[in-house]
C-alpha positions in Angstrom: -20.7 34.0 -26.6 -22.6 37.2 -26.8 -25.7 37.6 -27.7 -25.4 39.9 -30.7 -23.7 35.9 -31.9 -26.7 33.9 -31.7 -27.7 33.0 -36.0 -29.0 29.9 -37.9 -25.0 28.9 -38.8 -23.9 27.6 -35.7 -26.7 24.5 -35.9 -24.2 21.9 -36.6 -21.4 23.4 -35.1 -19.2 21.4 -31.9 -19.8 23.6 -28.4 -19.8 23.6 -25.1 -21.9 24.9 -22.3 -22.9 24.9 -18.8 -25.1 22.6 -17.8 -26.4 22.4 -14.3 -23.2 24.1 -13.2 -20.8 21.5 -14.9 -19.3 22.6 -18.3 -20.2 19.7 -21.0 -19.9 19.2 -24.8 -22.3 19.3 -27.2 -23.6 20.0 -30.5 -26.2 22.6 -31.3 -29.4 21.5 -32.7 -31.6 24.8 -33.0 -31.4 28.7 -31.6 -34.2 31.3 -31.3 -33.9 34.6 -31.2 -36.9 37.0 -29.2 -36.9 41.0 -28.7 -35.2 40.4 -25.1 -32.8 37.0 -25.1 -30.7 34.5 -27.4 -31.3 30.9 -26.7 -29.1 28.4 -28.1 -30.6 24.9 -27.7 -27.1 22.2 -27.3 -28.0 18.3 -27.2 -25.4 16.9 -25.1 -22.6 14.2 -26.3 -23.0 12.9 -22.3 -27.0 12.6 -21.4 -26.8 15.0 -18.0 -29.1 13.5 -14.7 -31.3 16.8 -12.9 -32.5 15.4 -10.0 -34.9 11.6 -11.5 -34.8 12.7 -14.3 -32.4 12.5 -17.9 -31.3 16.1 -20.2 -30.4 14.8 -23.8 -29.9 18.5 -24.9 -30.8 21.7 -22.9 -30.7 25.9 -23.6 -28.3 28.2 -23.2 -29.7 31.5 -22.9 -29.2 35.4 -22.4 -30.3 38.0 -22.2 -30.4 41.0 -24.5 -29.8 44.4 -22.5 -26.7 43.0 -20.3 -25.5 39.9 -21.0 -27.0 37.7 -18.2 -27.8 34.0 -18.3 -25.5 30.7 -19.8 -25.3 31.7 -22.7 -22.0 34.0 -21.5 -20.1 30.6 -20.4 -20.8 28.8 -24.4 -18.1 28.8 -26.7 -17.3 27.1 -30.0 -14.6 23.8 -29.7 -12.2 24.1 -33.2 -13.6 21.9 -35.8 -11.9 18.8 -37.0 -9.1 18.8 -39.0 -9.9 16.3 -41.8 -7.6 16.0 -45.3 -8.1 17.3 -48.1 -8.7 13.8 -50.3 -9.7 14.4 -54.0 -12.2 11.4 -55.2 -12.8 10.8 -58.7 -16.3 8.3 -59.9 -14.4 6.3 -63.1 -16.6 4.3 -65.3 -14.6 1.9 -67.2 -14.8 0.8 -70.5 -15.3 -2.8 -69.9 -16.3 -4.7 -66.9 -13.4 -4.6 -63.8 -13.4 -7.7 -64.1 -12.4 -8.6 -67.9 -9.7 -5.7 -67.0 -8.6 -6.6 -63.9 -7.8 -10.5 -65.8 -6.3 -8.9 -68.4 -3.8 -6.4 -66.4 -2.8 -9.1 -64.4 -2.4 -11.9 -66.0 0.7 -12.9 -63.9 -0.2 -11.9 -60.2 3.2 -13.0 -59.4 4.9 -10.8 -60.8 2.6 -7.9 -60.5 2.0 -9.0 -56.6 -1.6 -8.5 -57.3 -4.5 -9.4 -58.3 -7.5 -7.0 -58.7 -7.7 -3.6 -58.8 -8.3 -2.5 -55.5 -5.7 -4.1 -54.0 -3.3 -1.7 -56.8 -4.8 1.1 -55.7 -5.1 0.3 -52.1 -1.6 -0.1 -52.4 -1.0 3.7 -53.0 -0.3 5.0 -49.4 -4.2 7.3 -48.3 -5.4 5.8 -51.1 -8.6 3.4 -51.3 -10.9 1.8 -54.5 -14.4 1.1 -54.3 -16.2 -1.0 -56.3 -19.9 0.3 -56.6 -21.1 -1.4 -60.5 -19.8 -3.9 -63.3 -17.8 -1.1 -64.4 -17.5 1.7 -62.2 -15.5 2.7 -58.8 -15.1 5.5 -56.6 -10.7 5.3 -56.0 -10.2 8.3 -53.0 -6.6 9.8 -52.2 -5.2 12.1 -50.2 -2.5 13.6 -52.5 -1.5 10.1 -55.0 -4.5 10.7 -57.2 -1.8 12.4 -60.5 0.1 9.2 -59.9 -3.3 6.6 -59.6 -5.1 8.9 -62.6 -1.7 8.3 -64.2 -1.2 4.8 -64.0 -5.0 4.5 -65.2 -4.9 5.9 -67.5 -1.4 4.0 -69.1 -3.2 0.9 -68.0 -7.0 0.6 -68.8 -9.9 2.8 -70.9 -11.8 5.4 -69.2 -15.4 5.7 -70.4 -15.7 8.5 -67.4 -13.7 10.1 -64.8 -15.7 12.6 -62.9 -14.3 14.6 -60.1 -16.6 13.9 -56.8 
């Protein structure tokens, strides 16, 4: 990494850097830029031994005039790919327990007896009750179907995208 690339936006990014001659991985937790240097503090994924000591973090530094120093060996690692989940916070007009007794009155026919079991049955979808009448529903790609089903079978007081 060049000294001109060091900025506060790097904090929290995963990286690979050199520590005592070995390439290690970690997370950037601080930066310092002076008139002559740029430095990046890295919290190591694994503690590093130096003599009798154990180090949990270290600084990669670079001189601005000639780019010398350990900073030139630091490289950012790609951000992990995270699926795009939709999240809904749903407040029902009546207690969830009451809804379940009414909707799933014949659990043999439905194959389930709770909203959690029904909604969790959608692939990549989860139902988490957080109150008497409130639940959080997350889904990677089935939210349209879940919303339609809820609208058809329940009375919703509020439904907010989180």
